[in-house]
C-alpha positions in Angstrom: 0.0 0.0 0.0 1.1 3.6 -0.6 2.3 6.0 2.1 -0.3 6.7 4.7 -1.0 9.6 7.0 0.4 9.5 10.5 -1.7 8.2 13.4 -4.6 10.2 14.6 -5.1 8.1 17.7 -2.9 8.8 20.7 -1.7 6.4 23.4 -1.7 3.2 21.3 -0.5 0.3 23.5 0.0 -3.4 22.8 -0.8 -5.8 25.5 0.2 -9.5 24.9 0.2 -12.9 26.4 3.7 -14.5 26.7 3.3 -16.8 23.7 2.1 -13.9 21.5 5.0 -11.7 22.4 7.1 -12.4 19.3 4.1 -11.8 17.1 3.3 -8.5 18.9 6.9 -7.4 18.7 7.1 -8.1 15.0 3.8 -6.3 14.4 5.1 -3.3 16.3 8.2 -3.4 14.0 5.8 -3.0 11.0 4.3 0.1 12.6 7.8 1.5 13.4 8.8 1.1 9.8 5.7 3.1 8.8 6.9 5.9 11.1 4.3 5.4 13.8 5.9 6.4 17.0 5.2 6.1 20.7 3.6 2.7 20.9 4.3 0.8 24.1 4.1 -2.9 24.6 3.3 -4.8 27.9 2.7 -8.4 28.9 -0.1 -10.0 31.0 1.0 -12.0 34.0 -1.2 -14.8 35.1 -1.3 -16.1 38.6 -2.8 -19.6 39.0 -4.1 -20.4 42.5 -4.0 -24.0 44.1 -7.7 -24.3 43.3 -6.8 -23.6 39.6 -8.4 -20.2 39.4 -6.6 -17.6 37.3 -5.8 -13.9 38.1 -4.4 -11.8 35.2 -2.4 -8.7 35.9 -1.4 -6.1 33.3 2.2 -5.2 34.0 2.0 -1.5 33.2 -0.3 1.5 33.2 -2.9 1.5 30.4 -5.1 4.3 31.7 -6.8 6.1 28.8 -4.8 4.0 26.3 -6.0 2.6 23.0 -5.2 -1.1 23.7 -4.6 -3.8 21.2 -4.7 -7.1 23.1 -2.8 -10.0 21.5 -4.2 -13.2 22.8 -3.6 -16.9 21.9 -5.6 -20.0 22.3 -2.8 -22.6 22.6 -3.6 -25.6 24.7 -6.9 -25.5 26.7 -9.5 -23.5 24.8 -12.0 -23.6 27.6 -9.6 -22.3 30.2 -8.3 -19.8 27.7 -11.7 -18.3 27.2 -12.0 -17.5 30.9 -8.4 -16.1 30.8 -9.3 -13.9 27.9 -12.5 -12.5 29.5 -10.7 -11.8 32.8 -7.9 -10.1 31.0 -10.3 -7.8 29.2 -12.0 -7.1 32.5 -8.6 -6.2 34.0 -8.0 -3.8 31.1 -11.4 -2.2 31.5 -11.0 -1.7 35.3 -7.5 -0.3 34.6 -9.4 2.5 32.6 -8.3 1.5 29.1 -10.0 3.9 26.7 -10.9 1.2 24.1 -9.8 -2.4 23.5 -9.2 -4.1 20.1 -8.8 -7.9 20.6 -6.3 -9.5 18.3 -7.3 -13.1 18.1 -5.6 -14.8 15.1 -7.4 -18.1 16.0 -10.9 -18.1 17.6 -12.1 -21.4 19.2 -15.6 -22.9 18.9 -16.3 -21.5 15.4 -16.9 -24.9 13.9 -20.0 -25.1 16.1 -21.8 -22.5 13.9 -25.1 -24.3 13.5 -27.7 -26.3 15.4 -27.2 -29.8 13.9 -29.2 -31.7 16.6 -31.7 -30.9 19.3 -30.9 -29.4 22.7 -27.4 -28.2 21.7 -26.0 -24.7 21.7 -24.7 -22.7 18.7 -21.4 -22.3 20.5 -19.8 -20.0 17.9 -22.5 -17.4 18.3 -22.3 -17.8 22.1 -18.5 -17.1 22.1 -18.9 -14.0 19.9 -21.7 -12.6 22.0 -19.7 -13.2 25.2 -16.7 -11.4 23.7 -18.9 -8.5 22.6 -20.4 -8.2 26.1 -17.0 -7.4 27.6 -16.8 -3.7 28.5 -14.6 -1.5 26.4 -14.1 -4.0 23.6 -14.7 -2.1 20.4 -13.2 -4.2 17.6 -11.9 -7.7 16.9 -9.1 -8.7 14.5 -9.1 -12.3 13.5 -8.0 -14.6 10.6 -10.0 -17.2 8.7 -13.0 -17.8 10.7 -14.5 -21.2 9.9 -17.2 -19.6 7.8 -17.5 -16.0 6.4 -21.2 -16.0 7.5 -20.0 -15.7 11.1 -19.2 -12.1 10.4 -23.0 -11.5 10.5 -23.1 -12.5 14.2 -20.8 -9.6 15.2 -22.4 -6.3 16.2 -19.0 -4.6 16.8 -16.4 -3.8 14.2 -14.5 -6.8 12.9 -11.5 -7.2 10.7 -11.7 -10.7 9.2 -8.4 -11.4 7.4 -8.2 -14.2 4.8 -5.4 -16.7 5.2 -4.8 -16.6 1.5 -3.0 -13.3 2.1 -0.1 -15.5 3.4 -0.4 -18.4 1.1 -0.7 -16.6 -2.2 2.7 -14.7 -1.8 4.3 -18.0 -0.7 3.0 -19.7 -3.8 4.1 -16.9 -6.1 7.6 -17.1 -4.7 7.8 -20.9 -4.5 6.7 -21.4 -8.2 8.4 -18.3 -9.5 5.7 -17.5 -12.1 5.5 -21.0 -13.5 1.9 -21.9 -12.6 1.0 -24.2 -15.4 1.7 -27.2 -13.2 -0.1 -25.9 -10.1 -3.7 -26.8 -9.1 -5.3 -25.3 -6.0 -7.5 -27.9 -4.4 -10.5 -27.5 -2.1 -10.9 -30.5 0.3 -14.7 -30.1 0.2 -17.4 -28.0 -1.3 -17.5 -25.7 1.7 -13.9 -24.7 0.9 -14.4 -24.1 -2.8 -15.1 -20.3 -2.6 -12.0 -19.7 -0.5 -9.8 -21.8 -2.7 -11.0 -20.1 -5.9 -10.0 -16.7 -4.3 -6.6 -18.2 -3.4 -6.0 -19.4 -6.9 -7.0 -16.0 -8.4 -4.6 -14.2 -5.9 -1.7 -16.5 -6.9 -2.3 -16.1 -10.7 -5.3 -16.1 -13.1 -3.8 -19.2 -14.8 -4.0 -21.4 -11.6 -6.7 -24.0 -12.0 -9.0 -25.3 -9.3 -10.2 -28.8 -8.3 -12.7 -29.7 -5.7 -12.8 -33.0 -3.8 -16.2 -34.6 -3.2 -16.3 -35.7 0.4 -18.8 -38.3 1.6 -19.6 -39.3 5.2 -21.2 -42.6 6.3 -21.1 -44.9 9.3 -17.6 -46.0 8.4 -16.2 -42.4 8.3 -15.1 -40.1 5.5 -14.5 -41.2 1.9 -13.5 -39.3 -1.2 -14.1 -40.4 -4.7 -14.7 -37.7 -7.3 -12.5 -34.8 -8.2 -14.4 -32.0 -9.8 -12.7 -29.4 -12.0 -9.1 -29.4 -13.1 -7.2 -32.6 -13.8 -4.6 -33.3 -11.2 -2.6 -35.9 -13.1 1.1 -34.9 -13.2 0.4 -31.7 -11.3 1.5 -30.1 -8.0 -1.6 -29.8 -5.9 -2.0 -27.2 -3.1 -4.8 -28.2 -0.8 -6.1 -25.3 1.3 -8.3 -25.4 4.3 -9.0 -23.0 7.2 -7.6 -25.4 9.8 -6.0 -28.8 10.4 -7.2 -30.6 13.5 -6.8 -34.3 13.7 -5.7 -34.2 10.0 -7.3 -37.5 9.0 -9.5 -36.0 6.4 -6.9 -33.8 4.8 -4.4 -36.7 4.6 -7.2 -38.7 3.0 -7.5 -35.9 0.5 -3.8 -36.0 -0.3 -4.0 -39.8 -0.8 -6.9 -39.4 -3.2 -4.9 -36.9 -5.3 -1.9 -39.2 -5.4 -4.2 -42.0 -6.5 -5.4 -39.8 -9.3 -1.9 -39.2 -10.5 -0.8 -36.0 -8.7 3.0 -35.6 -8.8 3.2 -33.6 -5.5 0.7 -32.6 -2.8 1.2 -29.7 -0.4 -1.2 -29.4 2.5 -1.9 -25.8 3.7 -4.2 -24.5 6.4 -4.3 -21.2 8.4 -4.8 -22.7 11.9 -2.6 -25.7 13.0 -4.8 -27.1 15.8 -3.1 -30.5 15.5 -5.0 -32.6 18.0 -4.7 -36.3 18.9 -7.4 -38.8 17.8 -8.4 -42.4 18.5 -8.7 -44.9 15.6 -12.2 -46.3 15.8 -11.1 -49.7 14.4 -7.9 -50.3 16.4 -8.4 -48.0 19.4 -4.9 -46.6 19.0 -4.2 -43.0 19.7 -2.1 -41.0 17.3 -1.2 -37.3 17.1 -1.7 -35.1 14.1 2.1 -34.7 14.0 2.5 -38.5 13.7 -0.1 -38.8 10.9 1.5 -35.9 8.9 5.0 -37.3 9.4 3.8 -40.7 8.1 2.0 -39.1 5.1 5.3 -37.7 3.8 3.8 -34.4 2.6 4.9 -30.8 2.9 2.7 -28.9 5.3 2.2 -25.1 5.3 0.5 -23.3 8.2 0.4 -19.9 9.9 1.7 -19.2 13.4 -1.8 -18.5 14.7 -1.1 -21.4 17.1 2.1 -22.8 18.5 3.6 -25.8 16.6 6.4 -28.3 17.1 9.3 -27.9 14.6 9.5 -30.6 11.9 11.3 -30.8 8.6 8.1 -31.2 6.7 6.4 -28.3 8.4 6.7 -24.7 7.2 5.3 -21.9 9.4 4.4 -18.5 7.9 4.3 -15.5 10.2 1.1 -13.5 10.6 2.9 -10.5 12.2 3.2 -8.4 9.1 -0.4 -8.9 8.2 -1.5 -8.1 11.7 0.8 -5.0 11.9 -0.5 -3.6 8.6 -4.1 -4.2 9.8 -3.5 -2.3 13.0 -1.9 0.4 10.9 -5.2 0.8 9.0 -7.0 1.1 12.3 -4.9 3.9 13.7 -4.4 6.0 10.6 -6.9 8.6 9.4 -6.9 7.2 5.8 -6.7 3.5 6.8 -8.7 0.8 5.0 -8.5 -2.9 5.8 -10.6 -3.8 2.8 -8.0 -2.0 0.6 -5.3 -4.0 2.3 -7.1 -7.3 1.6 -7.6 -6.3 -2.0 -4.0 -5.1 -2.6 -2.3 -7.8 -0.4 0.9 -7.5 1.6 3.5 -8.1 -1.2 
């Protein structure tokens, strides 16, 4: 993006959890390079009592500050929700002027519909609970499970697409030679996102969609709709990888159809363990992906273990540029999404 006007919001402060400190520091560096001055950065300290209750404490004064709270959901999402709400309450009681919550990954968003009786729509509950926190005025997040969830928010929301990371990676990786590249949607629900990713990489990139079927025996994939994958490099893209069984099955299907190489990509590396229904054995997502012998591409929205087959792309520049749009008088997040970060 072109040169922007200087900040018109005074007292901007970053507050971050320990595991988000590197991301917050790198995002701050983006603002420093844009000649935004005077931004302070502080951490949250958490005290855990013997009864397992938490007490967050903001290390420094945030009175009348414009706070951007960087918060992660590594580990226990249920406990982290309580930690997030208590941290926001601490900021509010410390007289923060306004709070923008920076949540690259938001939990519970897959539970976005009522698929059986007497169950909650947990995604809507989480969003409403977040909005109910005093002084929260905006949320910055990346690749919610479905774009329709934006309609649940009643406060300002910057919903950043993960393709803003993956498209520049593919442009650099394939160096303009896209004739051999096919962007693949692992199911019909991912088709719109993957088409946008393909267009952002290059207009010549073709798209294929895998038809996923579920029955009592689990998930199966048979048909590939769209571009032929024979002899091609296939870039599968999803919003998250959890237990990874389905996305590995997608890779196997592509290899069976003659794909030369398969790259798995997803914004959020949840990477959970799962139990095999037939054998009763427990395996981690890392073990499955290692055995699959594929290259895996994710963002750093969640912490990951280092592996030779795993490449992690940083969200810090994207988050920093998004914050820049929020604190400059001529800022526009929609323009940033349209123009990209390259």
